[in-house]
C-alpha atoms as an extended CHARMM CRD file, in Angstrom:
* protein
*
       187  EXT
         1         1  MET       CA           -222.3150000000      170.1000000000      -38.0250000000  PROA      1               0.0000000000
         2         2  ASN       CA           -219.3320000000      172.3260000000      -37.2160000000  PROA      2               0.0000000000
         3         3  THR       CA           -216.9200000000      169.5880000000      -38.3010000000  PROA      3               0.0000000000
         4         4  LEU       CA           -218.8000000000      169.2140000000      -41.5880000000  PROA      4               0.0000000000
         5         5  LYS       CA           -218.5430000000      172.9550000000      -42.2480000000  PROA      5               0.0000000000
         6         6  LYS       CA           -214.8160000000      172.9770000000      -41.4640000000  PROA      6               0.0000000000
         7         7  SER       CA           -214.2590000000      169.9900000000      -43.7450000000  PROA      7               0.0000000000
         8         8  LEU       CA           -216.1830000000      171.6780000000      -46.5420000000  PROA      8               0.0000000000
         9         9  VAL       CA           -214.2170000000      174.9140000000      -46.1370000000  PROA      9               0.0000000000
        10        10  MET       CA           -210.9260000000      172.9830000000      -46.1880000000  PROA      10              0.0000000000
        11        11  ALA       CA           -212.0220000000      171.0050000000      -49.2400000000  PROA      11              0.0000000000
        12        12  LEU       CA           -212.8680000000      174.2110000000      -51.0880000000  PROA      12              0.0000000000
        13        13  PHE       CA           -209.8190000000      176.2700000000      -50.1460000000  PROA      13              0.0000000000
        14        14  LEU       CA           -207.0350000000      173.6840000000      -49.9190000000  PROA      14              0.0000000000
        15        15  PRO       CA           -206.7470000000      173.2990000000      -53.7230000000  PROA      15              0.0000000000
        16        16  CYS       CA           -206.5000000000      177.0940000000      -54.0440000000  PROA      16              0.0000000000
        17        17  PHE       CA           -203.7320000000      177.2060000000      -51.4250000000  PROA      17              0.0000000000
        18        18  LEU       CA           -201.8140000000      174.3800000000      -53.0510000000  PROA      18              0.0000000000
        19        19  ALA       CA           -202.1310000000      175.9200000000      -56.5120000000  PROA      19              0.0000000000
        20        20  THR       CA           -200.8750000000      179.2430000000      -55.1540000000  PROA      20              0.0000000000
        21        21  SER       CA           -197.9710000000      177.7030000000      -53.2610000000  PROA      21              0.0000000000
        22        22  GLU       CA           -196.8460000000      175.7450000000      -56.3120000000  PROA      22              0.0000000000
        23        23  ALA       CA           -197.2860000000      178.6370000000      -58.7530000000  PROA      23              0.0000000000
        24        24  ALA       CA           -194.6880000000      179.0530000000      -61.4340000000  PROA      24              0.0000000000
        25        25  ASP       CA           -191.9360000000      181.5880000000      -60.8710000000  PROA      25              0.0000000000
        26        26  LYS       CA           -191.8510000000      184.1420000000      -63.7280000000  PROA      26              0.0000000000
        27        27  ALA       CA           -188.5590000000      185.6190000000      -62.5000000000  PROA      27              0.0000000000
        28        28  ALA       CA           -186.9140000000      182.1950000000      -62.6090000000  PROA      28              0.0000000000
        29        29  GLY       CA           -188.4180000000      181.7060000000      -66.0610000000  PROA      29              0.0000000000
        30        30  GLU       CA           -186.9940000000      185.0150000000      -67.2400000000  PROA      30              0.0000000000
        31        31  GLN       CA           -183.5610000000      184.0340000000      -65.9490000000  PROA      31              0.0000000000
        32        32  LYS       CA           -183.7590000000      180.6520000000      -67.7100000000  PROA      32              0.0000000000
        33        33  SER       CA           -185.0750000000      182.2400000000      -70.9460000000  PROA      33              0.0000000000
        34        34  SER       CA           -181.6610000000      183.5040000000      -72.0570000000  PROA      34              0.0000000000
        35        35  VAL       CA           -181.0420000000      180.1610000000      -73.7850000000  PROA      35              0.0000000000
        36        36  CYS       CA           -184.3120000000      180.6620000000      -75.7210000000  PROA      36              0.0000000000
        37        37  ALA       CA           -183.5610000000      184.2110000000      -76.8840000000  PROA      37              0.0000000000
        38        38  GLY       CA           -181.1180000000      183.1740000000      -79.6140000000  PROA      38              0.0000000000
        39        39  CYS       CA           -183.9650000000      181.7170000000      -81.6910000000  PROA      39              0.0000000000
        40        40  HSD       CA           -187.1870000000      182.9690000000      -80.1140000000  PROA      40              0.0000000000
        41        41  GLY       CA           -185.9990000000      186.5400000000      -79.4350000000  PROA      41              0.0000000000
        42        42  GLU       CA           -185.7950000000      188.6440000000      -76.2910000000  PROA      42              0.0000000000
        43        43  GLY       CA           -188.9690000000      188.2400000000      -74.2860000000  PROA      43              0.0000000000
        44        44  GLY       CA           -190.0710000000      185.5430000000      -76.7180000000  PROA      44              0.0000000000
        45        45  LYS       CA           -190.6070000000      187.9480000000      -79.6270000000  PROA      45              0.0000000000
        46        46  SER       CA           -189.0240000000      186.1680000000      -82.5750000000  PROA      46              0.0000000000
        47        47  SER       CA           -187.6370000000      188.3050000000      -85.3800000000  PROA      47              0.0000000000
        48        48  ASN       CA           -186.9610000000      185.2290000000      -87.5190000000  PROA      48              0.0000000000
        49        49  ALA       CA           -189.8450000000      183.5450000000      -89.3360000000  PROA      49              0.0000000000
        50        50  GLN       CA           -188.1790000000      180.1460000000      -88.8490000000  PROA      50              0.0000000000
        51        51  PHE       CA           -188.9040000000      180.3020000000      -85.1230000000  PROA      51              0.0000000000
        52        52  PRO       CA           -192.2160000000      180.9350000000      -83.3650000000  PROA      52              0.0000000000
        53        53  SER       CA           -192.7850000000      183.7980000000      -80.9960000000  PROA      53              0.0000000000
        54        54  LEU       CA           -193.3690000000      182.5670000000      -77.4660000000  PROA      54              0.0000000000
        55        55  ALA       CA           -194.5240000000      185.9100000000      -76.0410000000  PROA      55              0.0000000000
        56        56  ALA       CA           -198.1470000000      185.7900000000      -74.8490000000  PROA      56              0.0000000000
        57        57  GLN       CA           -198.3280000000      182.0960000000      -75.7460000000  PROA      57              0.0000000000
        58        58  GLN       CA           -200.5610000000      179.8070000000      -73.7160000000  PROA      58              0.0000000000
        59        59  PRO       CA           -198.5200000000      178.4090000000      -70.7940000000  PROA      59              0.0000000000
        60        60  THR       CA           -200.1410000000      174.9610000000      -71.0380000000  PROA      60              0.0000000000
        61        61  TYR       CA           -199.2120000000      174.8050000000      -74.7110000000  PROA      61              0.0000000000
        62        62  ILE       CA           -195.5850000000      175.7670000000      -74.0130000000  PROA      62              0.0000000000
        63        63  VAL       CA           -195.2340000000      173.1320000000      -71.2960000000  PROA      63              0.0000000000
        64        64  ASN       CA           -196.8740000000      170.4640000000      -73.4790000000  PROA      64              0.0000000000
        65        65  GLN       CA           -194.5300000000      171.2310000000      -76.3750000000  PROA      65              0.0000000000
        66        66  LEU       CA           -191.4210000000      171.2280000000      -74.1740000000  PROA      66              0.0000000000
        67        67  LYS       CA           -192.4760000000      167.8630000000      -72.7510000000  PROA      67              0.0000000000
        68        68  ALA       CA           -193.0640000000      166.5430000000      -76.2780000000  PROA      68              0.0000000000
        69        69  PHE       CA           -189.5650000000      167.6580000000      -77.3290000000  PROA      69              0.0000000000
        70        70  LYS       CA           -188.0780000000      166.1060000000      -74.1860000000  PROA      70              0.0000000000
        71        71  ALA       CA           -189.8950000000      162.8150000000      -74.8780000000  PROA      71              0.0000000000
        72        72  LYS       CA           -188.8370000000      163.0730000000      -78.5370000000  PROA      72              0.0000000000
        73        73  SER       CA           -192.4570000000      162.7370000000      -79.6450000000  PROA      73              0.0000000000
        74        74  ARG       CA           -192.0430000000      166.0960000000      -81.4010000000  PROA      74              0.0000000000
        75        75  ASN       CA           -189.0250000000      166.0390000000      -83.6530000000  PROA      75              0.0000000000
        76        76  ASN       CA           -186.5110000000      168.8800000000      -83.5640000000  PROA      76              0.0000000000
        77        77  PRO       CA           -182.9380000000      167.9770000000      -82.5580000000  PROA      77              0.0000000000
        78        78  MET       CA           -182.1200000000      171.4240000000      -81.1280000000  PROA      78              0.0000000000
        79        79  MET       CA           -185.3120000000      171.6160000000      -79.0570000000  PROA      79              0.0000000000
        80        80  GLU       CA           -184.9860000000      167.9780000000      -77.9840000000  PROA      80              0.0000000000
        81        81  HSD       CA           -181.5340000000      168.7720000000      -76.5800000000  PROA      81              0.0000000000
        82        82  ILE       CA           -182.6610000000      171.9660000000      -74.8310000000  PROA      82              0.0000000000
        83        83  ALA       CA           -185.8020000000      170.3580000000      -73.3900000000  PROA      83              0.0000000000
        84        84  SER       CA           -183.7710000000      167.4050000000      -72.1060000000  PROA      84              0.0000000000
        85        85  THR       CA           -181.9930000000      169.7970000000      -69.7310000000  PROA      85              0.0000000000
        86        86  LEU       CA           -185.2140000000      171.2580000000      -68.2860000000  PROA      86              0.0000000000
        87        87  SER       CA           -187.0090000000      170.0960000000      -65.1630000000  PROA      87              0.0000000000
        88        88  ASP       CA           -190.7950000000      170.2760000000      -64.8830000000  PROA      88              0.0000000000
        89        89  ASP       CA           -190.3880000000      173.4090000000      -62.7240000000  PROA      89              0.0000000000
        90        90  ASP       CA           -188.1390000000      174.9770000000      -65.3810000000  PROA      90              0.0000000000
        91        91  MET       CA           -190.8030000000      174.3160000000      -68.0060000000  PROA      91              0.0000000000
        92        92  ASP       CA           -193.5420000000      175.8010000000      -65.8090000000  PROA      92              0.0000000000
        93        93  ASN       CA           -191.3990000000      178.8530000000      -65.0260000000  PROA      93              0.0000000000
        94        94  LEU       CA           -190.4970000000      179.4520000000      -68.6790000000  PROA      94              0.0000000000
        95        95  ALA       CA           -194.1400000000      179.0890000000      -69.6920000000  PROA      95              0.0000000000
        96        96  ALA       CA           -195.2600000000      181.5650000000      -67.0250000000  PROA      96              0.0000000000
        97        97  TYR       CA           -192.6110000000      184.0700000000      -68.0970000000  PROA      97              0.0000000000
        98        98  PHE       CA           -193.3700000000      183.8750000000      -71.8110000000  PROA      98              0.0000000000
        99        99  ALA       CA           -197.1420000000      183.9270000000      -71.2280000000  PROA      99              0.0000000000
       100       100  SER       CA           -196.7390000000      187.1800000000      -69.2760000000  PROA      100             0.0000000000
       101       101  GLN       CA           -194.9410000000      188.9880000000      -72.1170000000  PROA      101             0.0000000000
       102       102  PRO       CA           -196.7970000000      191.3680000000      -74.4490000000  PROA      102             0.0000000000
       103       103  ALA       CA           -198.0220000000      189.7930000000      -77.6620000000  PROA      103             0.0000000000
       104       104  PRO       CA           -195.9560000000      190.4430000000      -80.7900000000  PROA      104             0.0000000000
       105       105  LYS       CA           -197.3350000000      191.9620000000      -83.9750000000  PROA      105             0.0000000000
       106       106  VAL       CA           -195.6670000000      190.8820000000      -87.1930000000  PROA      106             0.0000000000
       107       107  GLY       CA           -198.2270000000      191.8180000000      -89.8180000000  PROA      107             0.0000000000
       108       108  GLY       CA           -199.0580000000      190.0430000000      -93.0110000000  PROA      108             0.0000000000
       109       109  ASP       CA           -200.0630000000      190.7260000000      -96.6050000000  PROA      109             0.0000000000
       110       110  ALA       CA           -203.2680000000      192.7990000000      -96.3150000000  PROA      110             0.0000000000
       111       111  ALA       CA           -205.0350000000      191.2480000000      -99.3250000000  PROA      111             0.0000000000
       112       112  LEU       CA           -204.2070000000      187.7120000000      -98.1980000000  PROA      112             0.0000000000
       113       113  ALA       CA           -205.2140000000      188.5730000000      -94.6240000000  PROA      113             0.0000000000
       114       114  LYS       CA           -208.6330000000      189.7030000000      -95.8260000000  PROA      114             0.0000000000
       115       115  THR       CA           -209.1170000000      186.3640000000      -97.6100000000  PROA      115             0.0000000000
       116       116  GLY       CA           -207.8220000000      184.4990000000      -94.5680000000  PROA      116             0.0000000000
       117       117  GLN       CA           -210.2830000000      186.2670000000      -92.2980000000  PROA      117             0.0000000000
       118       118  THR       CA           -213.1610000000      184.6600000000      -94.2230000000  PROA      118             0.0000000000
       119       119  LYS       CA           -211.6750000000      181.2020000000      -93.5760000000  PROA      119             0.0000000000
       120       120  ALA       CA           -210.5430000000      181.6950000000      -89.9730000000  PROA      120             0.0000000000
       121       121  ALA       CA           -213.7480000000      180.6290000000      -88.2120000000  PROA      121             0.0000000000
       122       122  MET       CA           -212.7610000000      176.9710000000      -88.5100000000  PROA      122             0.0000000000
       123       123  CYS       CA           -209.6300000000      177.7270000000      -86.4630000000  PROA      123             0.0000000000
       124       124  LEU       CA           -211.0960000000      179.9470000000      -83.7790000000  PROA      124             0.0000000000
       125       125  GLY       CA           -213.1760000000      177.2160000000      -82.1490000000  PROA      125             0.0000000000
       126       126  CYS       CA           -209.9980000000      175.6660000000      -80.7370000000  PROA      126             0.0000000000
       127       127  HSD       CA           -207.5140000000      178.5480000000      -80.9040000000  PROA      127             0.0000000000
       128       128  GLY       CA           -209.8410000000      180.9790000000      -79.1560000000  PROA      128             0.0000000000
       129       129  GLU       CA           -211.3830000000      184.2990000000      -79.8820000000  PROA      129             0.0000000000
       130       130  ALA       CA           -209.0410000000      186.4660000000      -81.9450000000  PROA      130             0.0000000000
       131       131  ALA       CA           -206.6980000000      183.4240000000      -82.1700000000  PROA      131             0.0000000000
       132       132  ALA       CA           -205.1850000000      184.3070000000      -78.7830000000  PROA      132             0.0000000000
       133       133  GLY       CA           -204.9320000000      180.6330000000      -77.8420000000  PROA      133             0.0000000000
       134       134  ASN       CA           -206.9960000000      178.5120000000      -75.5220000000  PROA      134             0.0000000000
       135       135  GLY       CA           -205.2240000000      176.4050000000      -72.8990000000  PROA      135             0.0000000000
       136       136  GLN       CA           -203.5700000000      173.5550000000      -74.7610000000  PROA      136             0.0000000000
       137       137  PHE       CA           -204.2500000000      175.2160000000      -78.1230000000  PROA      137             0.0000000000
       138       138  PRO       CA           -201.5740000000      177.7280000000      -79.1610000000  PROA      138             0.0000000000
       139       139  ARG       CA           -201.8490000000      181.4170000000      -79.8230000000  PROA      139             0.0000000000
       140       140  LEU       CA           -201.7660000000      182.0150000000      -83.5900000000  PROA      140             0.0000000000
       141       141  ALA       CA           -202.2130000000      185.7990000000      -83.4620000000  PROA      141             0.0000000000
       142       142  GLY       CA           -198.9750000000      187.6300000000      -84.1250000000  PROA      142             0.0000000000
       143       143  GLN       CA           -197.0260000000      184.6150000000      -85.3620000000  PROA      143             0.0000000000
       144       144  HSD       CA           -194.9170000000      184.9460000000      -88.4880000000  PROA      144             0.0000000000
       145       145  PRO       CA           -197.0420000000      183.9230000000      -91.4950000000  PROA      145             0.0000000000
       146       146  ALA       CA           -194.1640000000      181.8810000000      -92.9670000000  PROA      146             0.0000000000
       147       147  TYR       CA           -193.8620000000      179.9350000000      -89.7000000000  PROA      147             0.0000000000
       148       148  LEU       CA           -197.6010000000      179.2080000000      -89.6440000000  PROA      148             0.0000000000
       149       149  VAL       CA           -197.5780000000      178.0260000000      -93.2640000000  PROA      149             0.0000000000
       150       150  LYS       CA           -194.6470000000      175.7380000000      -92.4810000000  PROA      150             0.0000000000
       151       151  GLN       CA           -196.5090000000      174.2300000000      -89.5060000000  PROA      151             0.0000000000
       152       152  LEU       CA           -199.7410000000      173.7310000000      -91.4630000000  PROA      152             0.0000000000
       153       153  ALA       CA           -197.8050000000      172.0340000000      -94.2590000000  PROA      153             0.0000000000
       154       154  SER       CA           -196.0640000000      169.8200000000      -91.7100000000  PROA      154             0.0000000000
       155       155  PHE       CA           -199.4250000000      168.7470000000      -90.2670000000  PROA      155             0.0000000000
       156       156  LYS       CA           -200.7580000000      168.0990000000      -93.7690000000  PROA      156             0.0000000000
       157       157  GLU       CA           -197.7150000000      166.0160000000      -94.7380000000  PROA      157             0.0000000000
       158       158  GLY       CA           -197.6990000000      164.1370000000      -91.4140000000  PROA      158             0.0000000000
       159       159  GLY       CA           -194.4110000000      165.5380000000      -90.1020000000  PROA      159             0.0000000000
       160       160  ARG       CA           -196.2350000000      166.9490000000      -87.0850000000  PROA      160             0.0000000000
       161       161  LYS       CA           -198.6700000000      164.5900000000      -85.4160000000  PROA      161             0.0000000000
       162       162  ASN       CA           -202.0280000000      165.7680000000      -84.1290000000  PROA      162             0.0000000000
       163       163  GLY       CA           -205.1790000000      164.1160000000      -85.4100000000  PROA      163             0.0000000000
       164       164  GLN       CA           -207.3360000000      167.2430000000      -85.3160000000  PROA      164             0.0000000000
       165       165  MET       CA           -204.7530000000      169.4550000000      -86.9790000000  PROA      165             0.0000000000
       166       166  GLN       CA           -203.8250000000      166.8220000000      -89.5320000000  PROA      166             0.0000000000
       167       167  GLY       CA           -207.5100000000      166.4870000000      -90.4260000000  PROA      167             0.0000000000
       168       168  MET       CA           -207.9500000000      170.2480000000      -90.7430000000  PROA      168             0.0000000000
       169       169  ALA       CA           -204.7350000000      170.7660000000      -92.6860000000  PROA      169             0.0000000000
       170       170  THR       CA           -205.6290000000      168.1360000000      -95.2820000000  PROA      170             0.0000000000
       171       171  THR       CA           -208.6090000000      170.2990000000      -96.2650000000  PROA      171             0.0000000000
       172       172  LEU       CA           -206.4140000000      173.3400000000      -96.9420000000  PROA      172             0.0000000000
       173       173  SER       CA           -204.7730000000      174.2730000000     -100.2010000000  PROA      173             0.0000000000
       174       174  GLU       CA           -201.4320000000      176.0620000000     -100.1850000000  PROA      174             0.0000000000
       175       175  GLU       CA           -203.3000000000      179.3000000000     -100.9590000000  PROA      175             0.0000000000
       176       176  ASP       CA           -205.6410000000      178.7060000000      -97.9970000000  PROA      176             0.0000000000
       177       177  MET       CA           -202.6460000000      178.1960000000      -95.7190000000  PROA      177             0.0000000000
       178       178  LYS       CA           -201.0160000000      181.4110000000      -96.8880000000  PROA      178             0.0000000000
       179       179  ALA       CA           -204.2590000000      183.3840000000      -96.4630000000  PROA      179             0.0000000000
       180       180  LEU       CA           -204.9090000000      182.0490000000      -92.9560000000  PROA      180             0.0000000000
       181       181  ALA       CA           -201.3010000000      182.6530000000      -91.9470000000  PROA      181             0.0000000000
       182       182  ALA       CA           -201.4170000000      186.2420000000      -93.2410000000  PROA      182             0.0000000000
       183       183  TYR       CA           -204.6070000000      186.8700000000      -91.2960000000  PROA      183             0.0000000000
       184       184  PHE       CA           -203.2790000000      185.4490000000      -88.0360000000  PROA      184             0.0000000000
       185       185  GLY       CA           -199.9790000000      187.2970000000      -88.4680000000  PROA      185             0.0000000000
       186       186  SER       CA           -201.9200000000      190.5430000000      -88.8500000000  PROA      186             0.0000000000
       187       187  LEU       CA           -203.7480000000      190.1930000000      -85.5230000000  PROA      187             0.0000000000
């Protein structure tokens, strides 16, 4: 019986120990983030609507996107090159660093945001309460509205591949995209 108890305790706590010992290193991520700052801003707070903010982004999402760029299954020559130089640990460390940064606030057109709020429920199921992200689903809150519109249009046109997002985006008019983007930018 004692052996069974010890085995059970080990089975329960070993995964916790391993997860802790292999935890991402935020300090290493911060050090590595200097290459990201040119486009994504210091601390991942982008001041340019062409580039997403990475601050407070879901770490799983960041890692998945970096891996997609590295595998060239997400097309962006600059990001493909940068991701090709990153190890899995680098990706984990960068994701941990950016996820730990305070969320940006960029705002959005108030009238459009009000309209977007009425349409946002269809997004929140995956993107989480208040659009803060949910694991593999990215944070939308605080992103530049122009960036979000560009991404929605890319999903709709097939430039970005994701069955769920492509399906959702095909139901949106350009006005819907702008309203949703203004709402999420205002959060």
